[in-house]
C-alpha positions in Angstrom: -107.2 23.9 71.1 -106.0 26.8 72.7 -106.7 30.0 71.3 -104.2 31.5 68.7 -103.1 35.3 70.1 -103.1 37.9 67.6 -102.0 41.2 67.7 -103.8 44.3 65.7 -102.7 44.5 61.8 -103.3 46.0 58.7 -102.6 45.2 55.3 -102.9 48.7 53.9 -99.6 50.1 53.0 -98.4 52.7 54.9 -101.1 52.7 57.6 -100.5 52.8 61.2 -102.4 53.2 64.3 -103.5 56.5 66.4 -102.7 56.6 70.0 -105.9 55.8 70.4 -105.9 53.0 68.7 -103.6 51.2 71.4 -103.0 50.5 74.9 -99.6 50.6 76.6 -98.1 47.8 76.1 -99.9 46.5 72.8 -98.5 45.7 69.5 -99.7 46.4 66.3 -98.5 44.6 62.7 -98.5 46.2 59.2 -98.5 42.7 57.1 -97.5 44.5 54.2 -94.7 46.9 55.3 -93.6 44.4 57.9 -93.8 47.1 60.4 -94.2 46.8 64.2 -94.9 49.7 66.2 -96.1 50.4 69.7 -97.2 53.3 72.3 -94.0 55.1 73.9 -95.2 56.2 77.1 -92.4 58.9 78.5 -95.3 61.1 80.3 -94.3 60.8 83.3 -90.7 61.1 83.5 -90.1 63.7 80.8 -93.6 65.6 80.5 -93.6 64.3 76.3 -96.5 63.2 75.2 -97.5 59.7 74.4 -96.6 58.6 70.8 -96.9 55.7 68.2 -92.8 54.6 67.5 -91.3 51.9 65.3 -90.2 48.6 66.7 -87.1 46.9 65.9 -85.3 46.0 62.6 -88.3 46.3 61.0 -88.4 50.0 61.1 -88.2 52.5 57.7 -85.4 54.4 57.8 -85.4 57.0 55.3 -81.8 58.1 54.8 -80.3 55.0 54.9 -80.4 52.2 52.2 -80.2 48.8 52.7 -78.5 46.4 50.0 -78.2 42.5 50.7 -77.9 39.5 48.2 -81.4 38.5 48.4 -82.9 41.6 48.3 -84.4 43.1 44.8 -84.2 46.4 43.4 -88.1 46.7 43.4 -88.2 46.9 46.9 -88.1 50.2 48.7 -84.4 49.5 50.2 -85.6 51.6 53.3 -85.1 48.4 55.6 -83.0 45.3 56.0 -86.0 43.3 55.6 -87.1 45.1 52.0 -83.5 45.9 50.9 -82.1 46.5 47.1 -80.4 44.0 45.4 -77.7 45.9 44.0 -75.3 48.6 45.0 -76.8 50.7 41.7 -80.0 50.0 42.9 -79.6 51.7 45.9 -77.9 54.7 44.1 -80.6 55.6 41.9 -83.0 56.1 45.0 -80.1 57.9 46.9 -80.0 61.6 47.5 -77.5 64.0 49.2 -77.0 62.3 52.9 -77.9 58.8 52.0 -76.0 56.2 53.4 -76.0 52.5 51.5 -75.3 49.7 53.6 -74.1 46.7 51.4 -74.2 43.6 53.7 -71.9 40.2 53.0 -72.2 38.8 49.3 -71.1 38.7 46.0 -72.6 41.6 43.7 -72.6 42.2 40.0 -73.1 45.5 39.5 -74.1 47.0 35.9 -71.4 49.9 35.9 -70.4 52.7 35.9 -72.1 53.0 39.0 -72.5 57.1 39.2 -72.6 58.3 42.9 -74.7 61.6 44.0 -72.8 64.3 46.1 -72.4 63.6 49.8 -73.3 60.4 49.3 -71.7 57.0 51.4 -71.4 53.1 50.7 -70.4 51.5 53.5 -69.8 47.8 53.3 -70.3 44.7 56.2 -66.6 43.6 55.8 -63.4 44.1 53.4 -63.3 40.3 52.9 -67.2 39.6 52.7 -68.6 42.1 50.3 -67.1 41.5 46.5 -68.2 43.9 43.8 -67.9 43.1 40.2 -68.3 45.0 36.9 -70.6 43.9 34.6 -69.2 46.0 31.6 -65.8 45.8 31.3 -65.3 48.6 28.7 -66.1 51.0 31.7 -65.1 52.3 35.3 -67.0 50.6 38.1 -67.8 53.8 40.4 -67.9 57.5 39.0 -67.4 59.6 42.1 -68.6 62.7 43.6 -67.6 65.6 46.3 -68.0 64.4 49.6 -68.4 60.6 48.4 -67.2 57.8 51.1 -66.8 54.2 50.2 -65.5 51.5 52.6 -65.1 47.7 53.3 -65.2 46.1 50.3 -63.0 44.1 47.4 -63.6 44.2 43.6 -62.7 41.1 41.6 -63.7 40.3 38.0 -62.3 41.5 34.4 -61.9 45.2 33.0 -60.3 46.3 30.4 -56.9 48.3 30.5 -56.9 51.9 31.4 -60.2 51.6 33.2 -60.7 52.6 36.5 -62.5 51.6 39.9 -62.8 54.7 41.3 -62.9 57.9 38.8 -64.5 61.3 38.0 -66.8 61.3 35.2 -65.5 62.7 32.2 -69.1 63.3 30.3 -70.1 65.8 33.4 -67.8 67.4 35.1 -68.9 68.0 38.7 -67.6 71.7 40.9 -66.0 70.3 44.0 -65.2 71.4 46.9 -64.6 68.4 49.0 -62.9 65.3 48.0 -64.3 61.6 47.7 -63.0 59.4 50.6 -61.9 55.8 49.6 -61.0 53.5 53.0 -60.1 49.7 53.6 -60.4 48.2 50.5 -58.8 45.8 48.1 -58.8 45.9 44.0 -58.3 42.7 42.6 -59.1 43.2 39.0 -56.3 43.0 36.5 -55.4 45.7 34.1 -57.3 48.1 35.7 -56.8 51.6 37.4 -57.3 51.8 41.5 -58.0 55.3 41.4 -58.0 57.3 38.6 -57.9 61.5 39.3 -57.8 63.1 35.8 -58.1 67.0 36.6 -59.7 67.5 33.5 -62.8 65.5 34.6 -63.7 67.8 37.5 -62.9 71.4 38.1 -63.0 73.6 41.6 -60.5 73.9 43.9 -60.6 70.4 44.9 -59.7 68.3 42.1 -58.8 65.3 44.0 -59.4 62.1 46.0 -58.3 60.8 49.7 -57.5 57.4 50.5 -56.4 55.5 53.5 -55.6 51.4 53.3 -56.5 50.4 49.8 -54.6 47.8 48.4 -53.7 47.5 44.4 -53.7 43.7 43.8 -54.4 44.3 40.3 -51.4 42.9 38.4 -50.4 44.9 35.1 -52.3 47.6 36.0 -51.8 51.2 37.9 -52.3 51.7 41.5 -53.0 55.3 41.0 -53.1 57.4 37.8 -53.2 61.8 38.4 -53.5 63.7 35.7 -53.6 67.3 34.4 -53.4 69.0 37.6 -55.2 66.4 39.7 -54.4 65.7 43.1 -54.5 63.0 46.3 -53.5 62.7 49.8 -52.6 59.1 50.0 -51.6 56.7 53.5 -51.5 52.8 53.2 -51.4 52.3 49.6 -50.3 48.6 49.0 -49.5 47.9 45.0 -48.7 44.5 44.1 -47.2 43.4 40.4 -48.7 46.9 39.4 -47.4 48.1 36.2 -46.8 51.5 37.4 -47.9 51.6 41.5 -48.2 55.6 41.3 -48.2 57.4 38.2 -48.4 61.2 37.9 -48.8 63.3 34.7 -49.8 66.6 33.2 -49.0 68.6 36.4 -50.9 66.0 38.5 -49.5 65.7 42.3 -49.9 62.9 44.9 -48.5 63.0 48.5 -48.1 59.8 49.8 -47.4 58.3 53.1 -46.0 55.0 55.1 -46.8 52.8 51.9 -45.6 50.4 49.8 -45.2 49.0 46.2 -44.2 45.3 45.7 -43.1 43.8 42.3 -44.2 45.1 39.0 -42.6 47.0 36.4 -42.4 50.3 38.3 -43.0 52.1 41.6 -43.3 55.8 41.1 -43.4 57.5 37.6 -43.6 61.6 37.8 -44.1 62.5 34.1 -43.6 66.1 32.6 -45.4 69.0 33.5 -48.8 71.0 33.0 -49.7 73.0 29.6 -48.4 76.6 30.2 -50.4 77.9 32.9 -49.2 81.7 31.7 -46.6 83.5 31.1 -44.3 86.1 32.2 -41.7 88.9 30.5 -38.5 89.8 32.2 -38.2 93.1 33.8 -35.1 93.6 34.7 -32.2 92.1 32.8 -29.8 89.2 35.1 -26.2 88.2 34.5 -25.2 84.1 34.2 -25.8 82.5 37.1 -28.8 84.3 38.6 -31.3 82.5 40.5 -33.3 85.8 41.2 -35.9 87.3 38.8 -38.5 90.2 38.2 -41.3 89.1 35.9 -44.2 90.8 34.9 -47.3 88.5 34.6 -49.9 91.1 33.8 -52.3 89.5 31.6 -55.0 90.9 28.9 -58.9 91.4 29.7 -60.7 90.0 26.7 -64.5 91.0 26.1 -66.8 88.3 25.5 -69.3 88.6 22.3 -70.8 85.3 22.5 -71.3 82.4 25.4 -73.2 79.0 24.1 -73.8 76.6 26.7 -75.0 73.4 27.0 -76.7 72.7 30.4 -76.4 69.1 30.4 -73.2 68.6 29.9 -72.1 71.9 31.3 -69.8 73.0 28.8 -69.9 76.6 27.7 -68.2 77.7 23.9 -66.9 81.5 24.4 -66.4 83.4 22.1 -64.0 86.7 22.5 -64.5 90.1 20.4 -60.6 89.7 19.7 -58.0 86.6 19.4 -57.3 85.7 22.8 -53.7 83.7 22.9 -55.6 81.0 25.9 -54.0 77.6 25.9 -55.2 74.0 26.7 -54.8 73.8 30.4 -55.4 77.6 31.2 -57.0 78.9 34.1 -59.3 81.6 32.5 -61.6 84.1 35.0 -65.0 85.1 33.8 -67.0 87.8 34.8 -70.4 89.8 34.2 -71.9 87.8 31.6 -75.8 88.1 31.4 -77.8 85.1 30.9 -81.4 84.5 30.3 -83.2 81.3 32.1 -86.7 80.8 32.6 -86.3 82.6 36.2 -85.0 85.6 34.5 -82.0 87.2 33.6 -78.6 86.8 35.5 -75.2 87.3 36.1 -72.9 84.5 35.7 -70.6 83.7 37.4 -72.6 83.8 40.6 -69.6 82.3 42.6 -71.3 79.3 43.3 -69.0 77.0 40.9 -66.0 79.9 41.2 -65.1 82.3 39.1 -62.1 80.5 37.3 -62.7 77.7 34.7 -60.2 75.7 32.5 -59.4 76.3 28.8 -60.7 72.6 27.5 -60.1 73.4 24.2 -59.5 76.1 21.5 -61.2 75.9 18.5 -60.2 79.5 16.7 -58.2 81.9 17.8 -61.1 83.9 19.4 -63.2 80.6 20.7 -62.1 78.6 23.7 -64.6 76.0 25.5 -64.9 75.2 29.1 -66.7 73.2 31.6 -68.8 75.8 33.7 -70.8 72.9 35.4 -74.2 71.3 34.8 -77.9 72.9 35.1 -81.5 71.4 35.2 -82.7 74.5 32.9 -81.1 75.9 29.8 -79.5 79.4 29.8 -79.0 81.6 27.0 -76.3 84.3 26.3 -78.0 88.1 26.4 -74.6 90.3 26.4 -71.6 91.6 27.9 -68.6 89.6 30.0 -64.9 89.7 30.1 -62.4 87.0 30.3 -58.9 86.6 31.4 -56.1 84.7 32.2 -56.2 83.8 35.9 -52.6 85.2 37.2 -51.4 84.1 40.8 -48.0 84.5 42.4 -45.7 82.1 41.0 -45.5 79.0 43.9 -43.6 75.8 44.8 -45.1 73.4 42.4 -44.5 75.6 39.4 -41.7 75.2 37.1 -40.5 77.7 34.5 -37.8 78.1 32.0 -36.3 81.3 30.1 -36.9 81.6 26.4 -35.7 77.9 25.3 -36.3 74.7 26.9 -33.1 73.2 27.3 -32.1 69.1 28.2 -29.9 67.0 30.0 -28.9 63.6 29.8 -31.2 61.4 31.8 -30.4 58.0 31.4 -27.8 55.8 28.8 -29.6 52.2 27.8 -27.0 50.0 26.5 -28.9 48.6 22.8 -26.0 45.8 22.2 -23.4 44.9 24.5 -20.9 44.1 21.5 -18.2 41.8 22.3 -14.4 40.9 23.2 -14.2 43.7 25.4 -11.3 43.7 27.8 -11.8 46.4 29.5 -13.9 49.5 29.9 -14.2 51.2 26.8 -14.7 55.4 26.0 -17.9 56.9 26.2 -18.3 59.8 24.0 -21.5 62.1 24.1 -21.5 64.9 21.5 -21.4 68.7 22.7 -24.5 71.2 23.0 -24.2 73.7 20.5 -24.4 76.8 23.0 -21.9 78.8 24.9 -22.8 77.7 28.1 -22.8 74.2 27.5 -21.2 71.1 29.1 -20.7 67.7 27.8 -22.3 64.5 29.3 -19.9 61.8 30.2 -20.3 58.2 31.2 -18.7 55.6 32.3 -18.9 52.0 30.8 -19.1 48.3 33.0 -18.0 45.6 31.0 -19.2 41.7 32.2 -17.9 38.9 30.3 -16.6 40.7 27.4 -19.8 42.7 27.3 -20.8 46.7 27.9 -23.1 45.3 30.1 -24.4 49.0 31.3 -23.1 52.6 31.6 -23.6 55.1 34.1 -24.2 58.5 33.8 -21.5 60.7 35.2 -22.7 64.0 34.2 -25.9 64.7 32.8 -24.4 67.5 30.4 -26.0 70.9 30.0 -27.4 73.0 27.2 -28.7 70.5 25.0 -31.2 71.6 22.2 -31.8 68.0 20.9 -30.6 64.6 21.4 -26.5 64.2 21.0 -24.9 61.2 19.5 -23.6 58.9 21.6 -20.4 56.5 20.4 -18.6 53.7 22.2 -14.8 53.2 21.3 -11.9 51.1 22.8 -11.8 48.8 25.4 -10.3 46.1 23.1 -13.9 45.1 22.0 -16.6 46.2 19.4 -20.5 46.0 18.3 -21.5 47.8 21.1 -23.9 50.7 20.8 -26.5 52.6 23.6 -28.9 55.3 23.1 -29.6 58.3 25.1 -32.9 59.3 27.3 -33.0 62.9 27.7 -35.2 64.7 30.1 -36.5 68.7 29.9 -34.2 71.4 32.3 -37.4 73.5 34.1 -36.5 75.8 37.0 -38.3 75.2 40.5 -40.2 77.9 41.9 -38.5 78.0 45.6 -40.4 81.2 46.4 -41.7 84.8 44.8 -43.1 87.9 46.1 -46.7 89.1 45.9 -47.9 90.5 42.5 -47.9 94.3 42.3 -49.1 95.9 39.3 -48.4 92.5 37.4 -45.2 92.0 38.6 -43.5 89.4 41.0 -40.0 88.6 42.1 -39.4 84.8 41.9 -36.4 82.5 43.1 -35.5 79.6 41.2 -33.6 75.9 42.6 -30.8 76.7 40.3 -28.5 79.1 39.0 -29.6 80.0 35.2 -26.6 79.5 33.6 -26.4 82.1 30.8 -27.8 85.8 31.1 -30.8 86.9 30.9 -32.3 89.9 29.1 -35.1 92.3 29.6 -38.4 91.3 27.6 -37.1 86.9 27.9 -40.5 85.1 27.9 -40.7 83.0 30.9 -43.5 80.1 30.6 -45.3 79.1 33.7 -46.1 75.1 34.1 -47.4 73.0 36.9 -44.7 70.1 37.9 -45.7 66.4 38.2 -44.5 65.5 41.5 -45.0 63.2 43.9 -43.9 63.5 47.8 -43.4 60.3 49.5 -42.1 59.6 53.1 -41.5 56.3 54.5 -42.1 54.1 51.5 -41.2 50.7 51.1 -39.9 49.6 47.3 -39.7 45.7 47.4 -38.4 43.8 44.3 -39.4 46.1 41.6 -38.5 45.7 38.5 -39.6 41.8 38.3 -42.6 42.3 36.6 -46.2 41.9 36.5 -46.6 38.2 36.5 -48.4 37.2 40.3 -45.9 34.1 40.0 -42.9 34.3 37.8 -41.9 38.0 39.5 -40.7 36.2 42.8 -37.2 36.0 43.4 -37.6 32.4 44.1 -39.0 31.9 40.2 -36.0 34.4 38.4 -37.9 37.7 39.3 -34.5 40.5 39.1 -35.0 43.5 40.5 -34.3 46.7 39.0 -33.5 49.5 41.4 -33.9 52.4 38.9 -37.3 51.6 38.1 -38.4 52.4 42.1 -38.4 55.8 41.1 -38.6 57.4 37.3 -38.9 61.1 36.8 -39.3 61.6 33.2 -39.6 65.0 31.0 -39.2 67.5 33.8 -41.5 65.2 36.2 -39.9 65.0 40.0 -40.0 62.5 42.7 -39.3 64.2 46.4 -39.4 60.7 48.6 -37.6 59.0 51.5 -37.5 54.9 50.9 -36.2 51.7 52.0 -36.4 48.1 49.8 -36.0 44.9 50.2 -32.3 44.5 51.2 -33.0 47.1 54.0 -31.0 50.2 52.1 -32.5 53.3 53.0 -32.6 56.7 50.5 -33.6 60.7 50.7 -33.9 60.4 47.1 -30.8 60.2 45.1 -28.7 62.8 47.6 -27.9 60.1 50.3 -28.4 56.2 49.9 -27.2 54.2 53.0 -26.3 50.6 51.5 -26.9 48.0 54.7 -25.0 45.1 52.9 -21.8 47.2 52.3 -22.3 49.5 55.2 -21.5 52.5 52.4 -23.2 55.9 52.3 -23.1 57.6 48.7 -25.5 60.0 46.8 -25.2 63.4 45.3 -25.8 65.5 48.3 -23.6 63.6 50.8 -20.7 63.8 48.1 -21.1 67.2 48.3 -21.5 67.5 51.7 -18.2 65.4 52.3 -16.6 67.5 49.8 -17.4 71.0 51.6 -16.4 69.5 54.8 -13.1 67.9 54.0 -11.6 70.4 51.4 -11.1 73.4 54.2 -9.5 70.7 56.4 -7.2 69.3 53.6 -6.2 73.0 53.0 -5.6 73.8 56.5 -2.9 71.1 56.7 -1.5 72.4 53.7 -3.2 69.4 51.4 -3.6 70.3 46.9 
């Protein structure tokens, strides 16, 4: 029998031979670590001394953590042959700069998985790495600044409102870099693909970015952005969602080259943020003005107490006088003396910025805000100031003047009635203010019933929802209801603050005189900016089968873009018929060959009227 060849070996964990223990070309094996080493000799070529190095895939790498289906969370995870068995197990030992490599397979994870900052999770393949949440009542991943997640799919069950990716609302972090989510697919019904809640993070980047994220989550939401959150999105595909992209509370989404198919709604922009600050009119302006001089100065309040919870990052601040701060306002803090185990310090020091959002107002002289978590406790010593952070008004903010008026957004037929032979008359009650204009509508009759009512004029100056009546047309019994929307004025431009005063220009003429001392509240508008978006069969519902046109799914064109309560969507789009839209301003119908829209009509009117007059027409 031949004599077996055995290389040098050791079973002692971490033990490696010295340079003098090996000859060039000789191997040594650590049987415990499954690590093979040899000599590297580059002296003749480079002058670098001979050294012992690891060989092959068994080598330990300190900043890469491996996850495989046949791994075990008791393993080190630092080499492929000693991999962790779960993503959560790998995250538990990760730190800034770690890359977690997930091999193909299905992983059931104990969620939420809370990612440290600057940690990446890289799957082998979008189609071959499947992640399933263990806990339906929790988000799957809580992301942090600088995270990168790519090449995986998400399956299983989650409760409505829970998200694949979200910020950790229990411990808001200061963010200077957006998490980046790329090339993933979400198959979990009722879930939210990305939930970007500006209240769950603070700092300059309350945001996430994504490229190529498919949302096949029936009855869920593709991307939800709220409370001043922000997202930049490329190649988002939403299928059978309740809402493809939803923004509210002053959130904003920029989306490019994306698609919304089936589902209830494509884009929904709802409302504005809480009041950020207020100004006072400095110079009176007559009716139909669009430029106003506003005093935006804010008062500085002395701080009398500062109670800080370092585990949650929440601070309760008491001022020596009633502050009049509101939830959502940005408050600048300065010159607060705190005591910690390392001595006294002045807070804030800029590490987490100087401006913090008000989270609650327990009393007239108290407010709470997240200022960042810490490993050590801090107690208040003395001093400190707080004031509303007032910046130059900017595009994306909206204002109104003393009173927030309403306009008619939509008329919904609640009962079609019967026996109508012609379009009945639609009568909407008049507004009560002098500058008001009555809203008008035109009914459409089909098969003896009032099928729909088109809004011809939104009206102006309504303080509440007016009454609507339907009369004539030979029939009876038809009723309808009104959906109102708030009338804000968008800031187009402004001058830099000088002694607290800025001159702003808004997007529309204000139809009434504005006097000195008029209050001008400033809000952030919920806004979607979308270019080259495709809407296909929106309004057909969230059922994956029954929404198909071949199964009776009916498209509702107005559900492609739904602006509510002062929210705004600016978009270019095509639909399943190839019809092209530039918002509501220009609509090109490819089937009929017609061009319509408010912008087109105004342009045509302004072009043709001088021509007609020149020819002597009326």
